LUMSE-227535 format. One record per atom (N, C-alpha, C, O): x, z, y; residue in one letter. Coordinates in pm, whole numbers, plus 32768, in hexadecimal, padded with zeros to 4 digits. Layout:
N
XZYa...
***
This chain:
113
805280007F88m800080008000m80568000807Em802D7FCB80E5m80CE803B8078n8125803E80ECn81557FB48115n81787F9F818An81587F5580B7n81887ECE80D5n81207E79811Cn81437E108152n80A47EA2811Ei803A7E4F8159i80477E4881F1i80277DE1822Ci80737EB38231l807C7EB482C3l80DE7E4C82F9l80BB7E068357l81577E4082C1p81B17DD782F3p817D7D4A82D8p81967CEE8327p81347D38826Bi80FC7CB3824Bi80907C9082B1i80907C2382EAi80357CED82C8v7FCA7CD7832Av80077CC483B5v7FDC7C6E8401v806B7D1583D5g80AD7D098457g80EC7C80846Bg80E27C4684D7g812C7C4B8404a816A7BC6840Da81007B5A8422a81147AFF8473a80907B6483DCa80247B0183EBa7FE67B088476a7FC97AA284B3a7FD07B8284A7v7F977B93852Dv7FF67B5C8596v7FCB7B1985F4v80777B788589c80DA7B4485E8c80DF7AAB85E5c80EF7A6B864Dc80D37A72856Fh80D179E18560h805E79A585B0h807379498600h7FE679D9859Be7F7279A585E4e7F7D79C38679e7F52797286CBe7FB77A36869Da7FCB7A56872Aa802679EE876Ca801279CA87E0a808A79BE8723g80E279568757g809378D9877Cg80A7789E87E6g803878B08722h7FE3783C873Eh7F8B785587B9h7F8178008811h7F4B78CA87BDv7EEF78EB882Av7F3778F188AFv7F0978B88912v7FA9793588B4i7FF579428931i802078B98964i8015789C89DBi804F7865890Ac807B77DF8931c8005778C8962c800D774C89CBc7F97778E8918a7F21773F893Fa7EF0776B89C9a7ED577188A1Fa7EE477ED89DCr7EB278218A5Dr7F1377FE8ACFr7EE777DE8B3Dr7F9678048AB4s7FF777E48B1Cs7FF377508B42s801C772A8BAFs7FC176FB8AE6l7FB3766D8B02l7F29764A8B38l7F0A75D58B4Fl7ED676B18B4Dg7E51769B8B86g7DE776758B22g7D7A764B8B48g7E0576838AA1l7DA276618A39l7D4B76DA8A1Bl7D7D774A8A10l7CCA76C48A0Ek7C6D773189F3k7C697752895Ek7C6B76F8890Ak7C6477D28940i7C55780188B6i7BC0780E889Ei7B7B785A88E3i7B8E77C6883Cr7AFD77C78821r7AD6783787C0r7A6D787687CEr7B2D7850875Dr7B0B78B686FAr7B8878E286B0r7BE278928696r7B8D79638690l7BF1799C8636l7BA679C385B8l7B3679F585C0l7BE279AD8545g7B9B79CF84CAg7BF979EF8458g7C7379EE8464g7BBA7A0C83E9l7C027A2E836El7BB779EF82FAl7B3E7A0182EDl7BFE79A582A6n7BC2796E822Dn7C1E798C81B6n7C7B79DB81C3n7C05794E8145w7C51796C80CCw7CE4794680D9w7D37797A808Dw7D0778EE8137r7D9378C8814Br7DD9792281AFr7E53792281B8r7D8B797081FAg7DC579CA825Dg7D8779B582E6g7D1F797582F3g7DC879ED834Bp7D9279E083D2p7DA379528406p7DFC790883DBp7D4C792C8464y7D5378A7849Fy7D1B78AB852Dy7CD579098552y7D3B7844857Ai7D00783485FEi7CC277A98607i7CF4774A85CBi7C5877A08652i7C1E771F8675i7C2A7716870Ci7BFA776C8756i7C6B76AD8738r7C88769F87C6r7C63761587F6r7C4B75B887A8r7C5F760A8879e7C49758B88BAe7CBF752E8898e7D3275598897e7CA174B1887Dq7D0C74528860q7D53742B88E0q7D1474168948q7DD3742388D8g7E2373F8894Ag7E5B736F8930g7E31732A88D3g7EB973468982n7EFD72C7896An7F6172DC88F7n7F7A734E88D0n7F9B727188C2p7FF67280884Fp806B72E08868p8093732A880Dp80A272E188DFl8112733B88FCl80E473CD88FFl812B742488CDl807073E78938q8038746E8937q801C749B88A8q803B750C8882q7FE174418858n7FC3746387CCn80427481877Dn804374DB8729n80AC74368799l812C744F8756l816274D8877Cl818F75248726l815E74F887FDa8190757A882Ba814275EC87EDa817D764E87BFa80BE75E187EAv806A764C87B1v80837658871Bv808876C786E6v809475E986D7s80AE75ED8646s8134762D8628s8142767585C5s81977614867Al821D764F8666l822276E3868Cl8277772D8659l81CA770F86E4a81D27796871Ca81C4780486B2a820B786886B9a816A77F38651g8157785A85EAg81D3786E8594g820678DD858Ag820578018555p827F78118505p82F778418556p834878908525p8303781185D2l8374783E8624l836978D28645l83CF79188649l82F07902865Dm82DD79928674m830E79E085FAm83547A448608m82E979B18581n831579F58508n83AD79F284F9n83E97A5784D4n83EB79808515l847B79768505l84C479CE856Al852D7A06854Bl848E79DA85E2i84CB7A348645i84BE7AC58615i851E7B12861Bi84467AE985E4l84307B7285B5l847C7B928535l848E7C078513l84A97B2B84EDa84FA7B438475a857B7B8D8499a85B87BCE8444a85A37B838516g861A7BC98544g860C7C61853Fg86707CA8854Bg85927C94852Ct85827D258522t85C67D5D84A6t85D87DD7849At85EC7D058449m86327D3583D0m86B47D7D83F5m86DD7DDB83B1m86F47D518460v87737D8F8486v87607E1D84BCv87C07E6884C8v86E47E4184DCl86C97EC8850Cl86B37F2B849Al869B7FA184B2l86BA7EFC841Fg86A67F5083AAg86F67FD283AAg86BE803B838Cg87767FCD83CBp87C3804A83CBp878D80B4842Cp879F812B8416p874D80888498w871A80E784FCw8686810684E9w865B81768502w863880A384BFl85A680B684B5l857480C78426l850080EC8411l85C980AC83C4g85A280C28339g8574804482F3g85787FD68329g854880578278i85237FE98220i84AB7F9B8256i849D7F248239i84547FDC82A3g83E07F9882DCg84097F228334g83C97EB98331g84737F358383a84A37EC983D9a84DB7E568386a84C87DE283A8a851F7E788319v85557E1182C1v84E47DC3827Fv84E87D48827Cv847F7E09824Cl840E7DC6820Dl83C37D6E8272l83A07CFD8253l83AC7DA382E9f83697D558351f83B87CD5836Ef837D7C6A837Af843C7CE1837Ag84907C6D8391g848C7C09831Fg84867B908336g84907C3B82A4l848C7BE18230l84067B988225l84047B208208l83997BDE823By83157B9D8235y83097B3582A4y82CF7ACB828Fy833E7B538319n833C7AF18386n83917A788364n836A7A068380n84057A8E8328l845B7A1F8300l841479C6829Bl8414794B82A9l83D77A038236a839179B581CFa831B7968820Aa830878F281ECa82CD79AA825Fl82597969829Al828378F882F8l8245788E82F9l82EB790F8345g831C78A783A1g834F782D8357g832E77BC837Cg839E784282EFi83D377D182A3i83637787825Ai835D770D825Di830A77D28219y829B779181D1y8248773B8230y822176CC820Cy822C776E82A7n81D777248303n821D76AE8346n81DD7663838Fn829C769D832Dl82E17624835Bl82E675B982EEl830A7547830Al82C275DE8275l82BE757C8208l824275258215l81D775568238l825074A481F9p81DB744B8206p817F7450818Cp816973EC8149p814B74C68170v80EE74D98100v806074DE8138v804D74FC81AEv7FFB74C180E5p7F7174C28117p7F4C7545815Cp7F7675B18132p7F00753A81C6c7ECD75AC8213c7F3A75FF8254c7F2A76788266c7FA975C08278s8014760B82BBs803275CE8342s800E755C835Es8072761C8395d809E75E88416d810275778402d810575188450d81547580839Ag81B9751A837Fg817D7491836Ag81B3742D839Bg810F748A8324r80CD7408830Fr809A73D18394r80A6735983AFr8061742883E6r802F73FF8468r80A473D184C2r8098736F850Br8113741884BBi818973F7850Bi81BE736E84E4i81DA731B853Bi81CD73548462v81FF72D28433v81A17263845Ev81CE71FA848Cv811F727A8450s80BD72158478s80C771F7850Ds80C471838535s80D2725F855El80DE724B85EEl815F72028611l815F71AA8668l81CD722485CFl824D71E285ECl8248714F85C4l827F70FB860Al8206712F8556l81FB70A4852Bl81A47053858Al81BE6FDD85A0l813E709185C3n80E5704A8620n8121703C86AAn80FF6FDF86F4n817A709786CFv81B970928753v8228702A8754v823C6FE387B7v8271702186E6a82E56FC686E0a82BD6F3686E2a83146EDE86DEa
***
């Protein structure tokens, strides 16, 4: 049960990355939700560059937060676990697999080029 908090925290931070980026680009957030795959956001569609930035924001947030692993000696195993879950979530969401940010990113890059 102790491991659930860092997992949930990593997922929330991931979605927060998308929301913060979308809002900073002037895109409206229509709905936040949770389904069998996890948390999700439904937002106003932007131009291809805005969509690319928003799609990258979640995984990049996770990869930045993965750096908390180095705080393990001072903050304990919780910081290491939080960092590891963020690293795994960030890398997975950059892979072009179905229902991932990575697939959306590859699609956007192919359409922009």
